[in-house]
DOKE-637347 format. One record per residue (C-alpha): residue number from 0; residue in one letter; x negated, y negated, z negated. Coordinates in steps of 0.001 Angstrom, whole numbers, always signed. Last residue first. Example, Ala and Ser with C-alpha at 12.3 -4.5 7.8 and 13.67 -1.06 7.14 Angstrom:
+-----+---------+---------+---------+---------+
! num ! residuo !       x !       y !       z !
+-----+---------+---------+---------+---------+
!   1 !       S !  -13670 !   +1060 !   -7140 !
!   0 !       A !  -12300 !   +4500 !   -7800 !
+-----+---------+---------+---------+---------+
END
This chain:
+-----+---------+---------+---------+---------+
! num ! residuo !       x !       y !       z !
+-----+---------+---------+---------+---------+
! 301 !       T !  -22679 !   -7228 !   +8618 !
! 300 !       P !  -19233 !   -8174 !   +7394 !
! 299 !       M !  -16310 !   -7010 !   +9512 !
! 298 !       F !  -13726 !   -9233 !  +11202 !
! 297 !       E !  -15746 !  -12453 !  +11190 !
! 296 !       T !  -13549 !  -15360 !  +12313 !
! 295 !       G !  -14081 !  -18083 !   +9718 !
! 294 !       L !  -11584 !  -19473 !   +7215 !
! 293 !       R !  -12374 !  -23125 !   +7960 !
! 292 !       L !  -10119 !  -23210 !  +11037 !
! 291 !       A !   -7155 !  -22155 !   +8895 !
! 290 !       P !   -7945 !  -24940 !   +6415 !
! 289 !       W !   -7660 !  -27475 !   +9281 !
! 288 !       V !   -4552 !  -25981 !  +10909 !
! 287 !       S !   -2469 !  -25941 !   +7710 !
! 286 !       G !   -1699 !  -29654 !   +7949 !
! 285 !       A !     -66 !  -29102 !  +11329 !
! 284 !       L !   +2352 !  -26585 !   +9795 !
! 283 !       V !   +3155 !  -28964 !   +6927 !
! 282 !       A !   +3765 !  -31738 !   +9456 !
! 281 !       L !   +5991 !  -29428 !  +11520 !
! 280 !       A !   +8088 !  -28653 !   +8438 !
! 279 !       V !   +8346 !  -32372 !   +7607 !
! 278 !       L !   +9421 !  -33100 !  +11190 !
! 277 !       I !  +12082 !  -30373 !  +11060 !
! 276 !       T !  +13528 !  -31759 !   +7821 !
! 275 !       A !  +13451 !  -35323 !   +9179 !
! 274 !       T !  +15399 !  -34239 !  +12263 !
! 273 !       K !  +18015 !  -32367 !  +10254 !
! 272 !       F !  +18714 !  -35149 !   +7755 !
! 271 !       R !  +22269 !  -34197 !   +6765 !
! 270 !       L !  +21638 !  -30480 !   +7075 !
! 269 !       A !  +18514 !  -30602 !   +4894 !
! 268 !       V !  +20194 !  -32882 !   +2345 !
! 267 !       R !  +23209 !  -30548 !   +2090 !
! 266 !       I !  +20919 !  -27514 !   +1834 !
! 265 !       V !  +19099 !  -29055 !   -1130 !
! 264 !       P !  +22328 !  -30186 !   -2842 !
! 263 !       R !  +23769 !  -26642 !   -2558 !
! 262 !       Y !  +20726 !  -24675 !   -3737 !
! 261 !       L !  +20495 !  -25801 !   -7352 !
! 260 !       W !  +24179 !  -25107 !   -8094 !
! 259 !       I !  +23841 !  -21848 !   -6141 !
! 258 !       L !  +20982 !  -20886 !   -8455 !
! 257 !       F !  +23027 !  -21665 !  -11569 !
! 256 !       R !  +26104 !  -19792 !  -10324 !
! 255 !       N !  +23990 !  -16782 !   -9397 !
! 254 !       V !  +22443 !  -16673 !  -12872 !
! 253 !       P !  +25830 !  -17141 !  -14583 !
! 252 !       N !  +27413 !  -14206 !  -12689 !
! 251 !       R !  +31135 !  -14889 !  -12318 !
! 250 !       H !  +30806 !  -16248 !   -8769 !
! 249 !       E !  +29111 !  -13019 !   -7660 !
! 248 !       P !  +32027 !  -10824 !   -8631 !
! 247 !       I !  +31391 !   -8146 !  -11322 !
! 246 !       I !  +31780 !   -4580 !  -10057 !
! 245 !       R !  +33316 !   -2251 !  -12670 !
! 244 !       G !  +32630 !   +1428 !  -12140 !
! 243 !       R !  +30865 !   +2895 !   -9176 !
! 242 !       V !  +27706 !   +2400 !   -7183 !
! 241 !       F !  +25829 !   +5493 !   -8372 !
! 240 !       L !  +26958 !   +8515 !   -6334 !
! 239 !       I !  +28382 !   +6785 !   -3259 !
! 238 !       M !  +25364 !   +4481 !   -3251 !
! 237 !       L !  +23044 !   +7489 !   -3396 !
! 236 !       A !  +24575 !   +8851 !    -174 !
! 235 !       P !  +24195 !   +5485 !   +1560 !
! 234 !       V !  +20526 !   +5288 !    +421 !
! 233 !       L !  +19633 !   +8843 !   +1486 !
! 232 !       T !  +20280 !   +8678 !   +5215 !
! 231 !       I !  +20136 !   +5198 !   +6777 !
! 230 !       S !  +17595 !   +3592 !   +4421 !
! 229 !       L !  +15764 !   +6893 !   +3938 !
! 228 !       L !  +14618 !   +6933 !   +7568 !
! 227 !       A !  +13378 !   +3335 !   +7457 !
! 226 !       A !  +11601 !   +3979 !   +4136 !
! 225 !       A !   +9907 !   +7064 !   +5607 !
! 224 !       A !   +8757 !   +5021 !   +8604 !
! 223 !       M !   +7415 !   +2383 !   +6205 !
! 222 !       A !   +5469 !   +4987 !   +4201 !
! 221 !       F !   +4099 !   +6742 !   +7308 !
! 220 !       T !   +2960 !   +3487 !   +8907 !
! 219 !       K !   +1285 !   +2220 !   +5720 !
! 218 !       T !    -319 !   +5641 !   +5188 !
! 217 !       Y !   -1741 !   +5782 !   +8715 !
! 216 !       A !   -2805 !   +2127 !   +8833 !
! 215 !       L !   -4755 !   +2440 !   +5578 !
! 214 !       P !   -6483 !   +5616 !   +6808 !
! 213 !       K !   -7293 !   +3779 !  +10105 !
! 212 !       F !   -9007 !    +837 !   +8392 !
! 211 !       L !  -12500 !   +2073 !   +7497 !
! 210 !       R !  -13099 !   +4718 !  +10147 !
! 209 !       G !  -11752 !   +2382 !  +12831 !
! 208 !       E !  -13874 !    -568 !  +11736 !
! 207 !       Q !  -17024 !   +1581 !  +11636 !
! 206 !       A !  -16591 !   +2972 !  +15157 !
! 205 !       E !  -13293 !   +2172 !  +16903 !
! 204 !       L !  -10146 !    +116 !  +16381 !
! 203 !       A !   -7144 !   +1003 !  +18563 !
! 202 !       F !   -5339 !   +2578 !  +15599 !
! 201 !       I !   -5228 !    -858 !  +13930 !
! 200 !       P !   -2998 !   -2054 !  +16786 !
! 199 !       L !    -213 !    +205 !  +15362 !
! 198 !       F !     +11 !   -1760 !  +12104 !
! 197 !       S !   +2991 !   -3898 !  +13163 !
! 196 !       V !   +4795 !    -745 !  +14327 !
! 195 !       T !   +6125 !     -26 !  +10826 !
! 194 !       I !   +7169 !   -3611 !  +10094 !
! 193 !       V !   +9290 !   -3561 !  +13261 !
! 192 !       L !  +10624 !    -151 !  +12236 !
! 191 !       L !  +11746 !   -1652 !   +8919 !
! 190 !       S !  +13739 !   -4289 !  +10796 !
! 189 !       F !  +15141 !   -1562 !  +13058 !
! 188 !       F !  +16575 !    +414 !  +10142 !
! 187 !       L !  +17858 !   -2671 !   +8336 !
! 186 !       A !  +19743 !   -3863 !  +11426 !
! 185 !       P !  +21216 !    -399 !  +12040 !
! 184 !       G !  +22320 !     +32 !   +8388 !
! 183 !       V !  +23903 !   -3398 !   +7839 !
! 182 !       E !  +27509 !   -2684 !   +8826 !
! 181 !       S !  +27295 !   +1096 !   +8586 !
! 180 !       A !  +26362 !    +839 !   +4899 !
! 179 !       A !  +29231 !   -1539 !   +4059 !
! 178 !       K !  +31777 !    +608 !   +5936 !
! 177 !       I !  +30538 !   +3742 !   +4185 !
! 176 !       L !  +30742 !   +1966 !    +815 !
! 175 !       I !  +34316 !    +806 !   +1452 !
! 174 !       L !  +35354 !   +4263 !   +2659 !
! 173 !       V !  +33952 !   +5826 !    -504 !
! 172 !       R !  +35762 !   +3302 !   -2737 !
! 171 !       P !  +39178 !   +4162 !   -1318 !
! 170 !       E !  +41332 !   +1066 !    -539 !
! 169 !       D !  +44160 !    +460 !   -3068 !
! 168 !       P !  +42564 !   -2514 !   -4844 !
! 167 !       P !  +41935 !   -4430 !   -1595 !
! 166 !       A !  +38250 !   -5004 !    -835 !
! 165 !       R !  +36505 !   -8334 !   -1530 !
! 164 !       E !  +34342 !   -7334 !   -4506 !
! 163 !       L !  +33776 !   -3818 !   -3180 !
! 162 !       H !  +32565 !   -5280 !    +123 !
! 161 !       K !  +30240 !   -7727 !   -1640 !
! 160 !       H !  +28865 !   -4982 !   -3908 !
! 159 !       A !  +28156 !   -2829 !    -857 !
! 158 !       N !  +26306 !   -5720 !    +768 !
! 157 !       E !  +24118 !   -6090 !   -2335 !
! 156 !       I !  +23377 !   -2366 !   -2310 !
! 155 !       M !  +22457 !   -2438 !   +1392 !
! 154 !       V !  +20145 !   -5422 !    +930 !
! 153 !       I !  +18429 !   -3771 !   -2059 !
! 152 !       A !  +17993 !    -453 !    -242 !
! 151 !       A !  +16581 !   -2125 !   +2857 !
! 150 !       D !  +14031 !   -4156 !    +900 !
! 149 !       V !  +12804 !   -1195 !   -1155 !
! 148 !       M !   +9969 !    -174 !   +1192 !
! 147 !       A !   +8659 !   -3710 !   +1662 !
! 146 !       G !   +6753 !   -4047 !   -1630 !
! 145 !       I !   +5622 !    -425 !   -1577 !
! 144 !       A !   +3918 !    -789 !   +1805 !
! 143 !       I !    +796 !   -2569 !    +496 !
! 142 !       A !    +287 !      +6 !   -2292 !
! 141 !       I !    +740 !   +2799 !    +255 !
! 140 !       G !   -1933 !   +1312 !   +2501 !
! 139 !       G !   -4238 !    +823 !    -475 !
! 138 !       L !   -3983 !   +4524 !   -1266 !
! 137 !       S !   -5135 !   +5170 !   +2296 !
! 136 !       M !   -8059 !   +2787 !   +1808 !
! 135 !       I !   -9165 !   +4400 !   -1450 !
! 134 !       N !   -9022 !   +7913 !     -56 !
! 133 !       S !   -6450 !  +10600 !    +690 !
! 132 !       S !   -7410 !  +13123 !   +3332 !
! 131 !       L !   -5614 !  +13485 !   +6661 !
! 130 !       G !   -4880 !  +17036 !   +7834 !
! 129 !       L !   -1808 !  +16078 !   +9864 !
! 128 !       F !    +464 !  +18234 !   +7682 !
! 127 !       Y !    -975 !  +16730 !   +4494 !
! 126 !       M !    -846 !  +13122 !   +5717 !
! 125 !       C !   +2808 !  +13525 !   +6714 !
! 124 !       L !   +3553 !  +15053 !   +3314 !
! 123 !       Y !   +1788 !  +12124 !   +1629 !
! 122 !       A !   +4026 !   +9637 !   +3466 !
! 121 !       M !   +7096 !  +11665 !   +2504 !
! 120 !       L !   +6014 !  +11524 !   -1148 !
! 119 !       V !   +5587 !   +7739 !    -964 !
! 118 !       G !   +9109 !   +7400 !    +453 !
! 117 !       L !  +10497 !   +9699 !   -2241 !
! 116 !       P !   +8695 !   +7732 !   -4962 !
! 115 !       L !  +10348 !   +4469 !   -3805 !
! 114 !       T !  +13799 !   +5756 !   -2759 !
! 113 !       I !  +14765 !   +6652 !   -6335 !
! 112 !       I !  +14238 !   +3082 !   -7591 !
! 111 !       A !  +16463 !   +1536 !   -4916 !
! 110 !       V !  +19493 !   +3701 !   -5688 !
! 109 !       L !  +18765 !   +3644 !   -9439 !
! 108 !       A !  +19215 !    -147 !   -9487 !
! 107 !       S !  +22887 !    +291 !   -8638 !
! 106 !       R !  +23313 !   +2174 !  -11913 !
! 105 !       V !  +22484 !    -915 !  -13960 !
! 104 !       H !  +25110 !   -3279 !  -12548 !
! 103 !       L !  +24951 !   -6985 !  -13405 !
! 102 !       L !  +24370 !   -7707 !   -9686 !
! 101 !       F !  +21846 !  -10544 !   -9922 !
! 100 !       I !  +20176 !   -9745 !  -13247 !
!  99 !       V !  +20561 !   -5945 !  -13160 !
!  98 !       C !  +19477 !   -5583 !   -9543 !
!  97 !       V !  +16484 !   -7889 !  -10034 !
!  96 !       L !  +15397 !   -6078 !  -13212 !
!  95 !       A !  +15675 !   -2649 !  -11602 !
!  94 !       V !  +13645 !   -3811 !   -8611 !
!  93 !       I !  +11020 !   -5341 !  -10913 !
!  92 !       L !  +10812 !   -2157 !  -13007 !
!  91 !       S !  +10438 !     +37 !   -9938 !
!  90 !       E !   +7790 !   -2258 !   -8466 !
!  89 !       E !   +5832 !   -2240 !  -11727 !
!  88 !       L !   +5951 !   +1560 !  -11945 !
!  87 !       L !   +4888 !   +2076 !   -8346 !
!  86 !       T !   +2113 !    -507 !   -8692 !
!  85 !       R !    +894 !   +1148 !  -11901 !
!  84 !       K !    +756 !   +4523 !  -10172 !
!  83 !       L !   -1135 !   +3024 !   -7233 !
!  82 !       T !   -3596 !   +1238 !   -9524 !
!  81 !       D !   -4104 !   +4432 !  -11537 !
!  80 !       I !   -4963 !   +6266 !   -8311 !
!  79 !       A !   -7497 !   +3559 !   -7419 !
!  78 !       R !   -8969 !   +3775 !  -10937 !
!  77 !       Y !   -9301 !   +7548 !  -10586 !
!  76 !       I !  -11096 !   +7113 !   -7264 !
!  75 !       L !  -13498 !   +4490 !   -8640 !
!  74 !       D !  -14365 !   +6718 !  -11617 !
!  73 !       S !  -14796 !   +9712 !   -9311 !
!  72 !       R !  -17378 !   +7888 !   -7211 !
!  71 !       D !  -20190 !   +8509 !   -9702 !
!  70 !       Y !  -23309 !   +6349 !   -9376 !
!  69 !       V !  -26417 !   +6825 !  -11541 !
!  68 !       P !  -25983 !  +10471 !  -12538 !
!  67 !       D !  -28820 !  +11662 !  -14827 !
!  66 !       I !  -30605 !  +14927 !  -14034 !
!  65 !       S !  -33095 !  +15858 !  -16748 !
!  64 !       V !  -36797 !  +16728 !  -16988 !
!  63 !       G !  -38574 !  +16660 !  -20344 !
!  62 !       Q !  -39095 !  +20429 !  -20392 !
!  61 !       P !  -38695 !  +21959 !  -16968 !
!  60 !       L !  -35134 !  +22494 !  -15647 !
!  59 !       S !  -33601 !  +25959 !  -16030 !
!  58 !       S !  -31036 !  +24973 !  -18665 !
!  57 !       A !  -29622 !  +22184 !  -16500 !
!  56 !       I !  -29092 !  +24518 !  -13526 !
!  55 !       E !  -25538 !  +25530 !  -14409 !
!  54 !       A !  -24457 !  +22056 !  -15563 !
!  53 !       L !  -25696 !  +20626 !  -12254 !
!  52 !       R !  -23581 !  +23186 !  -10387 !
!  51 !       A !  -20439 !  +22232 !  -12320 !
!  50 !       K !  -21102 !  +18530 !  -11748 !
!  49 !       V !  -21565 !  +19128 !   -8014 !
!  48 !       N !  -18352 !  +21161 !   -7815 !
!  47 !       R !  -16391 !  +18437 !   -9612 !
!  46 !       I !  -17824 !  +15758 !   -7306 !
!  45 !       V !  -16973 !  +17789 !   -4182 !
!  44 !       S !  -13427 !  +18416 !   -5425 !
!  43 !       L !  -12983 !  +14702 !   -6172 !
!  42 !       A !  -14238 !  +13731 !   -2700 !
!  41 !       N !  -11948 !  +16124 !    -838 !
!  40 !       E !  -13719 !  +17093 !   +2366 !
!  39 !       G !  -12851 !  +15543 !   +5737 !
!  38 !       F !  -16442 !  +14788 !   +6745 !
!  37 !       R !  -18993 !  +16623 !   +4612 !
!  36 !       Q !  -20088 !  +14912 !   +1434 !
!  35 !       L !  -23748 !  +14079 !    +892 !
!  34 !       V !  -25071 !  +14104 !   -2670 !
!  33 !       I !  -27880 !  +11577 !   -3026 !
!  32 !       G !  -31248 !  +12060 !   -4737 !
!  31 !       S !  -33683 !  +10002 !   -6740 !
!  30 !       V !  -37024 !  +10891 !   -8331 !
!  29 !       V !  -38056 !   +8585 !  -11155 !
!  28 !       E !  -40562 !   +5785 !  -11825 !
!  27 !       G !  -40531 !   +3956 !  -15097 !
!  26 !       E !  -38385 !   +2246 !  -17691 !
!  25 !       G !  -37039 !    -621 !  -15544 !
!  24 !       N !  -33522 !    +764 !  -15849 !
!  23 !       M !  -34438 !   +3585 !  -13459 !
!  22 !       E !  -37176 !   +3081 !  -10894 !
!  21 !       T !  -37370 !   +4382 !   -7365 !
!  20 !       I !  -40444 !   +3718 !   -5213 !
!  19 !       G !  -41064 !   +2557 !   -1671 !
!  18 !       R !  -42359 !   +3377 !   +1813 !
!  17 !       R !  -45067 !   +5928 !   +1035 !
!  16 !       E !  -47012 !   +6995 !   +4094 !
!  15 !       D !  -46428 !  +10575 !   +5147 !
!  14 !       P !  -48944 !  +13106 !   +3894 !
!  13 !       T !  -52042 !  +13704 !   +6010 !
!  12 !       L !  -52977 !  +15765 !   +9073 !
!  11 !       E !  -56172 !  +14272 !  +10506 !
!  10 !       V !  -57374 !  +12973 !  +13886 !
!   9 !       R !  -60588 !  +10905 !  +13957 !
!   8 !       A !  -60762 !   +8414 !  +16804 !
!   7 !       V !  -62475 !   +7401 !  +20087 !
!   6 !       D !  -63931 !  +10620 !  +21477 !
!   5 !       K !  -61455 !  +12799 !  +19615 !
!   4 !       L !  -58615 !  +11173 !  +21593 !
!   3 !       L !  -60153 !  +12376 !  +24813 !
!   2 !       V !  -61589 !  +10236 !  +27613 !
!   1 !       P !  -61366 !  +12161 !  +30900 !
!   0 !       M !  -64355 !  +11930 !  +33308 !
+-----+---------+---------+---------+---------+
END
């Protein structure tokens, strides 16, 4: 004889059991809701559309009922954009200051400064054509790359100044600059490519780690690839336009003379006591093992 559920229990349809409550500022219970964004959508556009829709329905809400945002991502996004803009500005000012102090030539700084926003723009163009959205991590990738993007331009400018300083008076300036650019151009191009491919392992990440870090790897790779391309195309052309006028020799720059005065005794001691120098370096390396082991190995927090 079958035993039915009604023989041993009472079956009813009831509301779901309550699993928690939502309070706001400790002033009482409220109803909470979350806006879900579809994958690949622009977060700022979604937030603007939500705010516009909430403004439309505000007048139709019952008396005493209001919709109060608790967490708004737009503030975080705008602060991330401001951080990137500030980083670009600071990097440009630092590059200009370094070029002026060590080369005593203001127009040479423009060569490096112009390549920064162009490299960032090329990275954004790559993201646009590949359908990649900009988020906090992708902006972070550009902020990380900015520091290395100007290296090639600075090295090429300094080499051009050296060639102009040592060139005969009757040699054409354009030929000197072309010779200086072709001398260091291949090495600078491949050095930037090495930095570019250093983030390629990030693309092998999957699941949560991949979704989190791949935007950063994309923008970092695009920005460094753009810097490598500009270093052998635009930078030599800009040098012909801006690196002109009086070039002050390095030995006449008081800053360079002071730094060389500090550097020479140090390098003499290091070359005289080569074995001791290497042993000290190895001791410092060995001393870093213990703090390195204390850092932990967790890649992603739980």
